[in-house]
Every structure is written in structure tokens, then in C-alpha cells.
C-alpha positions as CSV (number, residue, x, y, z in Angstrom):
1,X,-27.0,-37.6,5.9
2,X,-24.0,-39.7,4.9
3,X,-22.7,-40.6,1.5
4,X,-20.1,-43.1,0.3
5,X,-19.7,-44.1,-3.3
6,X,-20.4,-47.6,-4.5
7,X,-18.0,-47.2,-7.4
8,X,-14.6,-49.0,-7.3
9,X,-11.3,-47.3,-6.6
10,X,-9.4,-46.1,-9.6
11,X,-6.1,-46.8,-7.9
12,X,-4.8,-50.3,-7.0
13,X,-2.9,-50.4,-3.7
14,X,0.4,-52.4,-3.4
15,X,2.4,-53.7,-0.5
16,X,-0.3,-52.9,2.1
17,X,-1.4,-49.6,0.6
18,X,-5.1,-49.3,0.1
19,X,-7.5,-46.7,-1.3
20,X,-11.0,-46.1,0.0
21,X,-13.0,-44.1,-2.5
22,X,-15.7,-41.8,-1.0
23,X,-17.0,-39.9,-4.1
24,X,-17.0,-40.3,-7.9
25,X,-17.8,-37.6,-10.4
26,X,-21.3,-37.8,-11.6
27,X,-22.9,-38.8,-8.3
28,X,-25.4,-36.6,-6.4
29,X,-25.0,-36.1,-2.7
30,X,-28.4,-35.8,-1.0
31,X,-29.4,-34.1,2.2
32,X,-26.9,-31.3,1.8
33,X,-27.2,-28.2,4.0
34,X,-26.1,-25.4,1.7
35,X,-23.8,-24.2,4.4
36,X,-21.8,-21.8,2.1
37,X,-24.4,-21.4,-0.7
38,X,-28.0,-21.9,0.2
39,X,-28.9,-22.8,-3.4
40,X,-27.0,-26.1,-3.0
41,X,-29.1,-27.2,-0.1
42,X,-31.0,-30.5,-0.6
43,X,-29.0,-32.1,-3.4
44,X,-25.6,-31.3,-4.8
45,X,-23.9,-32.8,-7.9
46,X,-20.3,-31.7,-8.2
47,X,-19.1,-31.4,-11.8
48,X,-16.0,-33.0,-13.2
49,X,-12.2,-32.5,-13.4
50,X,-11.5,-32.2,-9.7
51,X,-8.0,-30.6,-9.3
52,X,-6.7,-28.4,-6.5
53,X,-7.5,-29.4,-3.0
54,X,-7.1,-28.0,0.5
55,X,-8.4,-29.2,3.9
56,X,-8.7,-28.1,7.5
57,X,-10.4,-29.4,10.7
58,X,-13.9,-28.0,10.8
59,X,-14.6,-29.5,14.2
60,X,-13.5,-32.4,16.4
61,X,-15.5,-34.9,14.2
62,X,-15.2,-33.4,10.7
63,X,-12.6,-32.4,8.1
64,X,-13.7,-29.9,5.4
65,X,-12.1,-30.4,2.1
66,X,-12.2,-27.8,-0.7
67,X,-11.8,-28.9,-4.3
68,X,-11.8,-26.8,-7.4
69,X,-13.0,-28.1,-10.8
70,X,-10.7,-27.3,-13.7
71,X,-13.1,-26.7,-16.6
72,X,-13.6,-23.8,-19.0
73,X,-15.7,-20.8,-18.4
74,X,-18.8,-22.2,-20.3
75,X,-18.6,-25.8,-19.0
76,X,-20.8,-27.3,-16.3
77,X,-24.4,-26.5,-15.3
78,X,-25.1,-23.0,-14.1
79,X,-24.9,-22.2,-10.4
80,X,-26.4,-19.2,-8.6
81,X,-24.9,-16.6,-6.3
82,X,-26.6,-14.8,-3.4
83,X,-27.1,-11.8,-5.7
84,X,-29.1,-14.0,-8.1
85,X,-26.4,-13.9,-10.8
86,X,-25.9,-17.2,-12.5
87,X,-22.6,-18.5,-13.9
88,X,-21.1,-21.5,-15.6
89,X,-17.5,-22.6,-15.7
90,X,-14.9,-23.6,-13.1
91,X,-15.9,-23.4,-9.4
92,X,-15.0,-24.6,-5.9
93,X,-16.9,-27.3,-3.9
94,X,-16.5,-28.4,-0.4
95,X,-16.9,-31.9,1.1
96,X,-17.3,-32.5,4.8
97,X,-15.8,-35.8,5.8
98,X,-16.5,-37.7,9.1
99,X,-13.2,-38.5,10.6
100,X,-14.3,-41.9,12.0
101,X,-16.3,-43.3,9.1
102,X,-14.8,-41.4,6.2
103,X,-18.3,-40.8,4.9
104,X,-19.3,-37.5,3.2
105,X,-21.7,-35.8,5.6
106,X,-22.2,-32.6,3.7
107,X,-21.2,-31.0,0.4
108,X,-22.0,-28.0,-1.7
109,X,-20.7,-24.9,-3.6
110,X,-18.0,-23.3,-1.4
111,X,-19.1,-19.6,-1.9
112,X,-22.2,-17.5,-2.5
113,X,-20.5,-14.2,-3.3
114,X,-17.8,-13.3,-5.8
115,X,-16.0,-10.0,-5.7
116,X,-14.5,-8.9,-9.0
117,X,-11.2,-7.2,-9.7
118,X,-12.7,-3.8,-8.8
119,X,-13.9,-5.1,-5.4
120,X,-17.6,-5.2,-6.4
121,X,-19.9,-8.2,-5.7
122,X,-20.9,-9.9,-9.0
123,X,-24.6,-9.4,-9.8
124,X,-25.0,-6.4,-7.5
125,X,-25.7,-3.1,-9.2
126,X,-24.7,-4.6,-12.5
127,X,-21.2,-5.7,-11.4
128,X,-19.8,-8.5,-13.7
129,X,-16.7,-10.6,-13.7
130,X,-13.5,-9.3,-15.1
131,X,-11.4,-12.4,-15.8
132,X,-9.5,-14.0,-18.7
133,X,-12.7,-15.2,-20.1
134,X,-14.7,-12.0,-19.8
135,X,-18.0,-12.1,-17.9
136,X,-19.5,-15.5,-18.6
137,X,-17.8,-17.5,-15.9
138,X,-14.6,-18.3,-14.1
139,X,-12.0,-20.2,-16.2
140,X,-9.9,-23.2,-15.4
141,X,-9.1,-23.1,-11.7
142,X,-6.0,-25.3,-11.5
143,X,-3.9,-26.2,-8.5
144,X,-4.8,-24.7,-5.1
145,X,-3.5,-24.1,-1.6
146,X,-5.3,-23.7,1.7
147,X,-3.3,-21.5,4.1
148,X,-4.4,-21.4,7.7
149,X,-4.4,-18.2,9.7
150,X,-1.2,-17.2,11.5
151,X,0.5,-20.3,10.1
152,X,4.0,-19.0,11.2
153,X,3.0,-18.0,14.7
154,X,1.0,-15.3,16.5
155,X,0.2,-12.3,14.2
156,X,2.5,-13.7,11.5
157,X,0.8,-14.5,8.2
158,X,-2.8,-14.2,7.1
159,X,-5.5,-13.2,9.6
160,X,-8.0,-15.6,8.1
161,X,-7.8,-19.1,6.7
162,X,-7.8,-18.8,2.9
163,X,-8.1,-21.2,0.0
164,X,-6.1,-19.8,-2.9
165,X,-6.9,-20.9,-6.5
166,X,-6.3,-19.2,-9.9
167,X,-7.3,-19.3,-13.5
168,X,-4.6,-21.3,-15.4
169,X,-4.9,-19.3,-18.6
170,X,-3.0,-16.3,-20.0
171,X,-4.4,-13.2,-18.4
172,X,-6.0,-15.2,-15.6
173,X,-6.9,-13.9,-12.1
174,X,-5.9,-15.4,-8.8
175,X,-8.7,-15.8,-6.3
176,X,-8.9,-16.1,-2.5
177,X,-11.8,-17.9,-0.8
178,X,-12.6,-16.9,2.7
179,X,-13.5,-20.4,4.1
180,X,-15.5,-19.0,7.0
181,X,-17.8,-16.6,5.0
182,X,-18.1,-18.2,1.6
183,X,-16.8,-15.1,-0.2
184,X,-14.5,-15.5,-3.2
185,X,-12.3,-12.5,-3.9
186,X,-10.3,-11.6,-7.0
187,X,-6.8,-10.5,-6.3
188,X,-5.9,-7.8,-8.8
189,X,-2.7,-6.6,-7.0
190,X,-1.1,-10.0,-7.9
191,X,-1.4,-9.1,-11.5
192,X,-2.5,-11.5,-14.3
193,X,-0.9,-14.9,-15.1
194,X,-1.6,-18.4,-16.1
195,X,-1.9,-19.4,-12.4
196,X,-0.6,-22.7,-11.2
197,X,-0.3,-22.1,-7.5
198,X,0.8,-19.7,-4.7
199,X,2.2,-20.3,-1.3
200,X,2.9,-18.1,1.7
201,X,6.5,-17.4,2.6
202,X,7.5,-16.4,6.2
203,X,8.7,-12.8,6.2
204,X,9.9,-13.1,9.8
205,X,7.8,-10.2,11.0
206,X,4.2,-9.2,11.8
207,X,3.9,-6.3,9.4
208,X,4.1,-8.0,6.0
209,X,3.0,-11.1,4.2
210,X,4.7,-12.6,1.1
211,X,3.5,-15.1,-1.6
212,X,5.6,-17.2,-3.8
213,X,3.8,-17.3,-7.2
214,X,3.9,-20.1,-9.8
215,X,2.9,-19.1,-13.4
216,X,2.3,-22.1,-15.6
217,X,3.8,-20.8,-18.8
218,X,7.1,-22.0,-20.2
219,X,8.6,-18.5,-20.3
220,X,7.4,-17.5,-16.8
221,X,9.7,-17.1,-13.9
222,X,9.1,-17.7,-10.2
223,X,8.5,-14.3,-8.5
224,X,7.7,-12.9,-5.1
225,X,4.9,-10.6,-4.3
226,X,4.6,-8.8,-1.0
227,X,1.9,-6.8,0.6
228,X,2.3,-4.4,3.5
């Protein structure tokens, strides 16, 4: 399948700069594979308020783009996890883009499993979310950052490529999406915050990683969190 929007660009290019829109909120992408969540195979309609974005090369022909949707915990139609649990609220979608044509060649929900702050899979043995909004759904994923594995060199940095995004609300949780497995993990050791973004900092060694944390509240300070 291939998909390109017929809607006009919302940005006017100047001085030789042009914009080629490929998707507009409200459209349904057909022929999807459900690569990271089988329930989105066939047809997938991403919800609104696209915000944080990260991309990496999926293969020599394709770029995979992750985008989160900054909506409240009760917004949007319900989606289903591998456990059978259904949730509303903010979420992460992926778009596979053909490098040559810039067409969307696949799309869907970017995960089928969520691990809560206790490390339990939501919907398995009664496990529920534990986020700023309680248990009904994830709340207001804002900015995001995709950090590739060993970004600072051999054995330096994360072992896996991870898409980080967090709940931009007081008491929110930061989440890490394993882009290879479609697993979304809560990160309780980072504490709670109104998450704007995180980025990895080079520690200069192979034994520790460090994250620079941005808390989007007027009284919040920039802080460093390390994990051995």
C-alpha cells in the first residue's frame, strides 16, 4: 500500500523552500500491517494533536517515524493491547515513509504492551496503569526524543534504540518505547514530573548512562539523572 494526502500544505514555502504534505489528521491509512500492534492491521486512523517526533532508518528504502499525540487521558477512540486491555488517551503512532516517493507505506499504533511503574504488563493479572491520570489512559505525551543505540560509540549509551516521551502534567510519568519490540515501559526511577523532554548525555564511559531532564513547569529546574 501507499498513501499520500490530497490535502494542501498548511505551510507556505518562501525563497525556494517547499512543503510536501504526506498525511493530515482525520485521514485513514488502508492496507496497514499492524507491525507493532496487530489490532491496527488493515486500516489505521491516527488521532489528532501530533507532537513529539523521532525517526530512524528501518531499511535501505524506508524511514520509520514515531509521533505521539498530545491529548488527555480520555480523548480519542479506544485502542487495544495484546493483553486485551483497552485504553483511551494519548498514544504513539508510527509512519513508514518510502525514501524515494515520500509516500506512507505503513502506519499503526507503535506498541502492543505497556509496562506500568511496578513493571507489570497492563491488562495481565489485573495490572493497571499508574500515571498522573490514574488508570483510564495515558495523559498528554508532549515532546519526544528518539535515541539510537550506542550513540556515543561502542558500548557507550543505551543498548537499544529507544523513543522517549512523557506525560506533560504534574505527577506525570516518563515512558520509553522499545522501537524493535513494540513495548512501552514506564520509568519510575526518573520520578514524576510535567515532562517536556529528555536527552542522553555522554558520560565518557561504558558503565553509566545519563539523561538531561526537562520539566515543563515554571518552578522546575533542569536536572541530571544517572543510572549505573
